[in-house]
N, C-alpha and C positions, 0 to 999 in steps of 0.2 A: 122348748120350741123356738125360743129366741136364739138359742145357740145354734140350732139347725138352720135358722134363717140366715145367720151370719156366715155359716159355712157355705151355704148355697151361693151367697154373693161372691165367694172367692172362686167359683167354678165358671170358666168361660162359657158363653152361650152355645158355642160350637167348638168343642174341644178338639184341637189338632195336636198331633204328637210333637212335643217340644223337648228334644233330647237334652237341651241345656238345663232344664229344671231338675233332672235326675242325673245320678252317676251310678255306674255299675262297677263293683269291685269283685274280683275273683280270688278266693282263698283256697289253699290246699290244706285240708285238715288231717291231722294224724289222730290215731286212736279211735277212728270211726269203725265200729265192728258190727253194728246191727241197727235195725230200724229205731230202737229205743234211743240210741246215741243221736241219730238224725233228729228225732223229735225233741230231744233235749236242746240241741243247738238251735233249731228253728224256734223253739219256745223262748229262749233267751234273747235271740236277735229281734224277734217280732215285738218284744216288749219295749224295745228302744224307740224313742220318739224320732220320727223321720224315716224309718225303714219302710219302704214300699212293699218289697217282696223278698223272699229268700228261697232258694232251691238248693238242697244238699243231696248229692248222689251218694247212696250208701255203698256203691261199688268202688269208686275211686276216691271218695272223700273230698271231692271238689264242691265248693259252695259258691254260688253266684248270688250276690246281694245287690238289690237296687235301692238306693236311698237318696234323700234330699240333703245335699251338703250344708244347706243353711241350718239344719237342725241337728245333724249328727255327722261325724267324720269317720273315715275308714279306720283311723287309729282307735277311736272309741269302740267301734264294732269289733275290731281285732282283740282289744283288751277284754271285752265282755265275754268273748268266746274262750279266751285263755283262762279267765276266772272260773269258767264252768268246767275246766279240767281237760281241755283239748288243745293240742298244739296247732299253731296257725302259721302259715307261710303265705305271703301275698304274692299273687301272680300278676306281673305287670303286662297288660295287654296293649297292643299297638293303638295309639291315638289316631283317629280319623277325623279330619275336618272337611267341610264342604264349602264351596264357593260357587257363585253364579257369575258368569261373564257374558257380556254382550259382544257379539262378533260381527264385524262389518266386512262386506265384500264377498260373502258366500253366494254363489249363483246357482249351484246344482248339487246333487248328491255327492259328486266327486269332491266338491269343495269341503263338504261336511266330513267326508271320510278322511280327507287330508288333515283337517283339524284334529280329528280323533287320533289318527296315527301320530301326529306331532306331539300330542299330549301324552299318549301312552309310552312314548319313548323317553319322557322325562322321569328321572329317578324320583320316587316318592309319590307319583300319581298312581292311585289304585284303580280308579274307574273314571271314565269320561263319557258323558252323554251329550251329544250335540243335536239341537233341534234346528233343522234348516228353515222351516217356516217361521219359527219363533225367533230365529237368529240369536240363540243363546246356547251356552254350554254350562252343564252342571258337572263340577269336577270334585271327586273325592280324593283327598291326598293326605299324606303323613306330614303334619305341621313341624315335626322334628327334622325333616329333610328338605322341605320346600315351603314356600309361601305363595300368596296370591300374586305378588309381583313377578315371580319367576314363571308362573303359569301364563300370565299375560305376555311376558317376553317370549315364551315358546310359541304362542299363537301368532305373534307379530313376526317372528322369524319364519313362520310358515307362509307368510305373505298376506295376512289378514289383519284388520284393525281389531283392537280389543279394549273394552272398558269394564272395570269391576262393577257389578251390580250390587252384590252383597256377599258377605261371608257368613258362615254358620252362626257366629256369635253376635250378629248385628241386631238382635231383637231388642236389646236395651241399650242402644247406642244413640248418640245424637251428634250431628255434624253441624258446627257453627261457623259462619263466615265472620271474620273479625275485621274491625276497623280501628285504626290508631295504634296497631302493634307494628312497630318499625324497627326495633332494636332488641338486643339481647336482654336489656333491662325490662323492656315491655313484656317479652316472652316469660321471663322469670316471675314477674308480677302476676300475670294472668294464670300461669301454670300453678303458682303457689295458692292463689285464691281458689282455683278449681279443685286441686288435690286435697285441700284442707276441708272442703265442703262435706257435710254429712251425707253419706249414701253414695258418694262418687268412688268408684272402684279403680278406674284407670283413665289417664289423660294422655293424648298424643297431639303434638303440635306440628303443623306444616307451615313453616314461616314463608316459604316461597309462594304458596297459594293463599296465605293468610286464613288458614282454616285450623280448627281444633276439633278433635274427636274425643268424646268422653263416654265411658260406659258407667252405668249407674244401677242402683237397686230401685226398681219402680215402686216398691212398697214404701220407700223412704223419701225419694226425691223425683225430679223430672226435668225436662228441657227448660221449663220456665225458670226454675230455680238456678240452673246452670248459667242462664243468660244474666240473671241478677248478680251471680258471683263475678262474672266478667265486668259488669258495670261497677260493682263494689271495689274492684281492683284499681279503679281510677284514683289518681293522687294529684292534688293540686290542679294545675292547668292541663295535665295529661289525662285525657278522657278516652276510655275504651268503650266500644259498642260491639254487640254480637247479634246476629240474626240467623234464623234457621236456614240451612242450605240443603236442598233436596235434590240428590242425583237423579231420582226418578223423573223429575220434571225435565231435566236435561235430555233424557232418553226420548221423550215425546218430541222435544224440539228438534233433536237430531233426525228423527223419523220424518218430520214435516220438511225439514231442509233437504233430506235425501230425495224425497218425492219431488220437491220443487226443482232440484238440480237436474234430475233425469228428465223431467217434463220440459224444462228450458232447453236442455241439450237436444232433445228430440225435435222441438220446434225450430231451433237454430239449424239443425241438420236438414229439416224439411225445406227451409228457406233456400238452401243451395242444392239439395239432392233432387227436389221435384223438378226444377228446370233441367238438371242433368238427365233425368228420366225422360222428360219431354223431348229434349234435343237428340237423345240417343235412341229412343224406342218409339216415339209417337210421330214426330214430324217426318222422319225418313219414309214412313209408310203412307204419307199424305202428300204426294206430289200434286201441284208444283210448290206447295207451301214450304216444303223442306229442302228445296233445291239449293237455296242460298247457303245452306250449311256445307255444301260440297265445294264452295269457293276455296281454291288453294292459296294459302298465304306464302308458304315456302316448301318447295319440293312436294312431299306427300302430306305435309301438315295442312289440314283443311280448317276452315273457320269453325266448323262444328267441334272438331277435336280440340281446338284451342280454347273454345268457350267451356267445354267440359273439363279441361285441365284447370282453368282459372277457378271454376266453381267447385271443383273437387278438392282443391288445396286446403281451404279453410275447414272442410269437413274432416280431412285426414289429419291435419297437423294442429288444429285448434280444438275442435270438438273431439275427434277420435283419439288423439294422443297415442296411447299404446295400442289402439285397435286399428292396425294398419291394413284394413281391408275395405276399400272404398265401397264396394257393392253391398256390403252388409253392415256398415256402421249405423245406418239409419234404423235397421231392424234391431240392432243391439240396443240402442237407446229406447226405442219404443217398447221393445221387449222388457227391458229392465224397468221401465216406467210402469207398464201393465203389471209386471210381477210384484213390484213393491206396493202398488195400490191394492193388489189382491191380498197380499200378506197383511196389509193394514186393515182391510175389511174383515179378515178372519178374527181380529182381536177387538172388533167393535163392541161386542157384548161384554167383554171383560173390561174394556175402557169405560163403558157406561156404568159398570158396577163401581169402579174406583171414583167416578165422578159424583156418586150419590152423597158422599160426605161433604158437608158445607165447609166453606173456607174459613168462616168466622163463627164464633160462639160467644154467648154472654156469660161471663164468669161473675158470680154473685157471692157476697158474704151475708150470712143471716144471723140473727140473734137467737136466743134460746127459744123464743116463741115462733120461730120460722119466718119472721119478717125480714124482707130484704133491706140491708143496710147500705151496701155499695154494689154497683154494677159496672163491669168493665168488658168491653169488646176485645177479644183476643183471637189469635190464630188457633184454629182447631188443633194443630200439631203441638201446641203448648199446653194442652189440657193434661193434668196429672190425676192420678188416682185420688179419689175422695174429694175432688173439686165439686162444688155445687154449681150446676149449669141451669140457666133459665131457658125454657123452650116455649116460645110464643106460638100462637095459632098459625098454622101453615108452614112453619119452619121445619127443617130436618134435624134429626137428633144426631149430634156429632160423634158420640162414643157410646159404647155399651154402658148402661147405667141402671139405677133403680130409682123409681119414683119415690120422693119423700114428701111431696106436697102437691095437691091438685088432682084433678080427675079429667080424663080425656079419652079420645080414641086415636089409635095409631094405625096408619096405613102401612102394612108390612109387605105389600104385594111385590115391591121391588126386590125384596130379599127372599121371601118364601113363595111368591107367586099366588098367595091366597088373597083374593080381592076383598074379602069382608073385613072391615075395620075391627081392630081388637081393643077391647075395653082396657084402660090403664088407670090404676088407682094406687095409692101409697102401698109400697111393698112389691109392686110388679116390676119385672124387668123390661127394659126397652132396648131396641137394637139400633146400632149406628146405621145411618142412611135411611131410616124410616121417617115418616112424616107425621107430625102432630096435627090432627084434623079437627080439634075442637078447642078446648080451653088452654090455659097457661099451666105449665108443669115446672116444678123444681125437681131436678134429678141429681143424684150423686154418682159420679163416674166410678165404675167398678173395673172396667177393662179398657185400656187405651193402647194406641199404636198398633203393633202387630198382634195384640191379644184380642182385638175386637172380632166379633163374628164375621163382619164384612171382610176384614183383612185375611182371616183364615180361609174364607171362601175363595178369595182371589189367589191365595197361595196354593190351594188345592187345584184350582183350575190351571194355574201356570205350570204346576208340576205335571198335570195331565197332558198339557199341550207339549211339554218338553219330552215326555216319555214316548217311545216309538211303539206303534201297533205292530204285532207280528206280521201282518200283511205287508208292512213296509219293507220287510226283509227281502221280498221278491224284487221290489223296485230297486233296492240298494244293490242287490246282486247283479241285476241287469245293467244298472247305471255304471257299475264298476268295470264292466267289460264292454260297455256300449261304445265309448270313444275309440278304443283300439279296433273294435270290429268295424266301425264306420271308416276309419283310416285305411284299414286293409281293403274294405269294400271299394273305397275310392281308387286305391292303387290297382285293384283287379279291374275296375271299370276302365281306367286309363289304358291298361295293357290290353283289355278286351276289345277296345276300339282302335288303338294305335297299331298293334301288330297286324290284325287283319287288313287294316287300311293300307299299310305299307306293302303288305303281301298281295294286295289287290283281290282279297277274298270277297269283299262286298263292292257293289257298283260305285264308280267314281262320282256319279251324280248325287249320291247321298251326301257328299261333302259340299257344304255351301261355298258360293263364290268368295274369293278373297280369303279362303281358309285352306289348310292342308290337313292331313290325317292327324298330325300331332295336336293342332289347335282344337279340332273337333273332340278328340279324346280327352284333352285337358278340360274342355268346357263341361263335358259330362262328369268328369271326376270332381270338378269344383262344385257342380250342382249337387252331387251326393253329399259333399261336406256341408254345404249350405242348408240343404233341406233337413238333414238329421237334427233332431231336437231332443236331447236328454232332459232338459229342464222340466218340461211338462210331466215327464215320468217321475222325476224326483219329488215334485210338489203334489202329486196326485193324492197321496195319503195324508201328509202332515197338515195340508190346508183344510181337508175335510174334517180331520180330528179336531183341529183348532176351532172350526166353526161349530161343530157338534158340542164340544165341551163348553164353549161360550154360551150357546143356546140353552144347554142343559142348566147351566148356572142361573140364567135369567128366569128359568121356570122352576127353580128349587130342586134340581137334580144335579148333585155334584159327582162327577165321574173322575176317579183318581188316576186314570191312565188310559192309553190307547189299548192296552191289553184287555181291560175290562170292557171297553167300548166295543171291541171286536167280538169278544166271547158272548156278550149279551145277545147278539143276533142269532146265536146258535142254540139258545136255551130251549129245551124241550119239556122241562119239568121244573116247577117252582115249589120249594119246600117252605111252608109257612110255620112260624111259631104261632102260638095262640094268644097268650096274654100280651097285650100292648101292641100286637101286630094285627091279628084279625079282630081283636076286641079293642075297645077304646083305651084300655090300659089304666083306667081309674076304678079299681074294684070297690065295691060297697058291700058291707056286711048287712045281710037282711035278717039274720036271726042268730041267737046264741042260746045254747041249752047246756044243762048240767046233767052228768051221768053218774054222779057218786055223791059221797057225803060232803064234798067240798062246797064251800059257800061261793056265791057269785063274786064276792069281794076277793076271795083267795084266787079264784080262777083268773080274774082280771089282773090282779097284782102279778102273778107268776107269768101270765102271757105278756104283759107290758114289759116286764123286766127282760125277758129273753128276746122278744121280737123287736124291741127298740133298737137293737144293734144291727138289725137286718135292713138292707136297702131295697128289698123286693117290694113291688107295688102292693101285693096282697098283704105283706107284713105291715106296711104302713096303714092300710085300711083296717086291719085287725086291731092295731094299737089305738087308732083313733076311736074305734067303736068301743073298745074295752075301757078307755078313759071316760067315755060318756056313760057307760054302764056303771063304772066305779063311782062317778059323781051322783048317779041316780040312786044307787043302793047304799052308798056310804058317803065318803068325802073324796074330794079331788086330791090326787097324789101330787105332792110338791116336789119330791125327789124320787127318782126311779132307783130301786135297790140294785146294788152292784151284782154283776153276773161273772162267775168264774168258769173257766174251761169252756168258754163260748165256742161253738163250732157250727159252721155252715155246711149242711148236707146238700150239695148242689142238686137242684131240681126236686128236692124232697122237703126241706124245712131246716130248722135250727134246733140246737140243744144247748144246755148249760146248767150250772148249779147256782141256785138262788138261796143263799144261806146254806142250810144242810139238806136242801131238797134238790132232786134231779128233775129238771123240766125238759120235756121234748114237745116241740110245736111243729106240726107238719102234716103231710098226707098219710094215707093208710100204709103206703109202702114203707115210709120211715118208721111207723109204729111196728111193723113186722120186723124191720131190720134191727130195732132196739128191743125186740122180744116183749113188746107191750101187747097183752091180750085184748082182742076186740070182741065184745059181747054182741048178741043178736040185736039188742036195742040200738046199739051204735051202728051196726050194719044196716038196719032198717032206715035210720036217719040219713045215712050216707046215700043209700039207693034212692030214696024219695027226692033228695036234692039234686043228685046227678041227672035224673030224668029231666029236671028243670034247667039243665045246663049250669048248675051251680057247683062251686068247689067247696068241699068240706075241709076245714082246718081243725085237726084234732089236737087237744092239749092233754098231755100225759104228765102227771105229777107222781114221782116215786113209783113208776111202773104201772100206774092205773090211769085209765081214761077219765079225766076230771070233767071234761066238757068239750064242746065243739062250736065252731063258728061257720055259718053258711055264707059264702061269698059269691056275689054275682058280678060279672063284668060284661056290660052290653056289647054286642057285636057292632062294629062300625057300620053305619048306614050304607056306605058304598061298597062293602065287602062282597055282597052277592053279585052286584053288577060287575065288579072287577073280575071275579072268578069266571063269570059267564063270558066276559070279553076275552079273557085268556084262553078259554076253551075254543072260542071262534078263531083265535090266532094259531090254533094247533098246539097249544101249550097246556099240559095237564098240571094238576095241583094236588098236593098232599099236606096233611098237618102232622107235624112232629112236635110233641109237647110233653112236658113233665107232669101235666095234670092227669087226672084219672080218665079211664077209657069212656065212661058214660058221658061225662061232661064234654070231653073232646068230640065224641060222636054227635052229640046234640048240636054243638057249634058247627060241625062239618055239614050236617043235614040242613042247617039253617042257611049256610052260604053256598051250598052246592058242591062240596068236596066229597069225593067218594072214598078216599083212602085215608086212614088215620093210624098213627103210631103214638100211643099214649104211654104215660108213666116212663118217659125216656129221660135219662140224665144227660148232661152236656156232652159227655164222651159218646153216649149212644146216639145223640143227634148227629155228631160228626161221622160216626160209623155208618149211619143210615145214608148220609150224603155220599160217602165213599162207595157203598153198595150200589147206589143208583149209577154212579160214575162207572163202576165195573161192568154195568150192563150197556155201556156205550152212550149214555145220556149226558148231555151238557146240563148241569144242575145250577139253579139259582137258589140262594137261601135268603129269606127275608126275616129279620129278627130285630130285637131292640134291647135285649138284656145281656148281662155278663155271661149267663149260662148259654147264650146263643153264639158267643164269640168263637168257640172251636169249630162249630158248623159253618160260620161265616167265612172262616179262613179255609176250611176244607173245600167249600163249594167253588165251582168255576167262577161264579159271580156272586159275591156277597153284597146284599143290600141292607143297610141299617136305617131304621127309622130315626129321623133327626132328633126326636124327643127322647131317644134311648140313652143308654149309658155311654160314657166316654170310651170304655173298652170296646164296646160293640162298634162304635163309629170308627175307631182306629183299625179294627179288624176287617171292616167292610171295604169293598171295592167301589161301591156307589153309596152315597148318602142322600136320603130323601129328606131334605131340609124341612119341608112343610109337614112331615109326618102323615102325609096323605097317602092312603092306600092306592089311589089311582096313579100315583107316580111310578108304581111298578110297571104299569103299561107304558107310561111316558118314556121310561128308561129303555125298555126293550124296543119300543117303536123307534126311538131316536137312534138306537144302535142299528136297527134294520135299514133305516133310511140312509144312515151314514155309510154303511157298507155298500149299499146300492149305488150311492154317489161315488164311492171310491172305485167300484168296478166300472162305472161309466167313465170316470176319469182315465182309468187304465185303457179302456176301449178306445177313447179318443187319442191318448198318447201313443199306444202301441199300434193302433190301426193306422194312424197318420204316418208313422214311420214305415210300417210294413208296406203300405200302398205307395207312399211318396218316394221312398228310396229307389225302388225299381224303375219308376217313371223318370226320376232324375237321372238314373243311370242309362236311360235311352232304350228301355225295353220296347216301348211303343213307337220308337222312331222309324224302324224299318217297315212297320205295318201302316202307321197313320201319319208318319212324318212329324210326330209331336216331340219338340225339344223345348225344355223349359227356359224361357228367357229370364234375365235377372229380375225384372219387375215381378214376374209371377213367383219367382223364388222367394222374394221378400214376403209376398202375401201368403205363400204356402207356409213359410216359417212362423208367421204370426198366428196362423189358424189354431194350433193347439193351445196357445196362450190365451187367445180370445175365448176359446171354449171353456 
């Protein structure tokens, strides 16, 4: 059990896919002739320590092997296969790296499209995703052909600013700011000290910026140790110092400075533009107050024109710079200011999550009795794995840890949304960013930096905000042709007014005094250009998606992309797994019986040996109960007997050989598959328990039913309420489970579900989802186990319970962090409200342009004499942004 506890500590609280931890190698195998050959190769490779998975195709002999380079190498795997008698040829696949870049200067969808086009033209770039609202790009590229610097250069060549946020291998890197490093000798001294340090893999020095980047093994060392290495490199009077440098902090500062810049420029523009507006549009309409503006200074130059020229010059050449359009410069800056503020607000929820981690923590050293010997306040970013941290009452927990001393309650509402404090005692896990609400705790750091649950939540939300929702494609397509259409419309407007005016088709009195047909036509054409607004259309979807993903994260619902967010609102049927989803997921054995001459000790020994290797919740409950029975009827087992030929029968049970005995543990379906006869006594026991919504686990030894365990798993108290609410939303529900039909039906009746598909294996679950999709339904799948992952992938929207397995969480589109059943409703309702908001945004953006452009073109001028003056144009342009 202690070994299991240690293994659990190595698992992140919220596992996210970390490609850097594994490597996949592909081999071409010769002499693969049948399924037996495939089994031989797979058996040899699986026995190697560090191999995660292997798939061998019997048709073409290709083998894909996923492994941990830390424990085994591709060469060792290749040699093992060759030793088993098969030829091996390694297939080198193209490496793909990923980097994230912050982009400055994007104003609309056309800008983001320009960045995408610029990146896709670069040799080596495989895929580029640009988020307009997030102002970021995620670029997939071949590191053998191009690097991050070239990507940034390509973006800058397209006319935008760019800064590298992160590269794919930044998880275990530290960036240090150096002081005292001024010469080549200093560089050599610091580099040598860092490169010789245990656990440091690679070091790069930037002498111009006085920065050093080091990659390290987090299980061996960390940032604090690297700083000590720099200090230790000091010699004599020459002292070196190093501090953490965080590029993420610079990003927030840049955002604040950008908002402040546009605000100041807007106010400066108002200082000059408002008087111009008053002199040009207001006073001339209020005689005699505006008569003095008509005083002629020289020829036709009046005092009013002179003042407007004086006041407009600073706006055009100081504030406006490149925006040489006096009448719209003020709306440009106020528009940009409102746009940037709006973008900032969409990230508020995400920003609040990142601010949950405290800046400082108390690092302590303890003796063998757990007493504190020393206590030091350090920066949270300097915490390393296995550090002992003191958490006082009311303070936040800095990193994911395990309690080693003390007892308290933790408020985890800021992460999970669950308001009820959670009891914490030695051996319990605590999450970074949560609050200690009672006594003092000593905790050992288990996951730091990007491995913490909070960091992974932030990464998931950022990825979701960067991904485009399919509904955005309509806006992108419209925005792509919007500007050319508006320019053509302006030209047609000018021709439509100028030619008839010159030809005398419309009355002369339509042309205002001091104007001719050319000027009137030009004014209408300019009005069309000014009123047109593509920005609101381009931001309609991404801002709504950003707000929704941020709000979801704050409520414990992690949405992995705009695609999932959009599809969730279309869901018409939800497929539920039973164990751990509808039920609490903590099965308990309520009875155990014998059906043959085997003793209870033998039954328990065989069951423990085989089930101990299974990760299924029911298997763990059976093992725990069998150990208690073994202790009651005999003695406690100190060592579990080894199992040979262990095999997992997905959705049915497990089997293996214990000594010279063949043991099968699982449901009735597995017994039939293994040709184990089931007598009437066993059938009666199964029926009696299934009526009570209990699951019967049968144990077969050498082809005979030796005994059975009756397992119950209580239904979640909110399950019936959630199913009822889904029905009120017009969403039907079904159960698809590997459990027996009677138990599944009893659970369905209890929660209010009418349709049940029982005794279904993982592939069958996925097939059922596909059958529903073939009927035209949008299907959501809610599950928590490895056996649910095929169905989670097959569903339109896969929802994984946060307490479920890592594979289920990786396969899902939405993660319910709190493991609360009610969050299924939260996710769907959030999707519906978001899509409603997106539609409303489109109505505002498109409706404004559809109505505004004809009015600007003068459609109402012949009927009502309405002609948009410049002041109204400015207000009209701001309307969709304010909306």
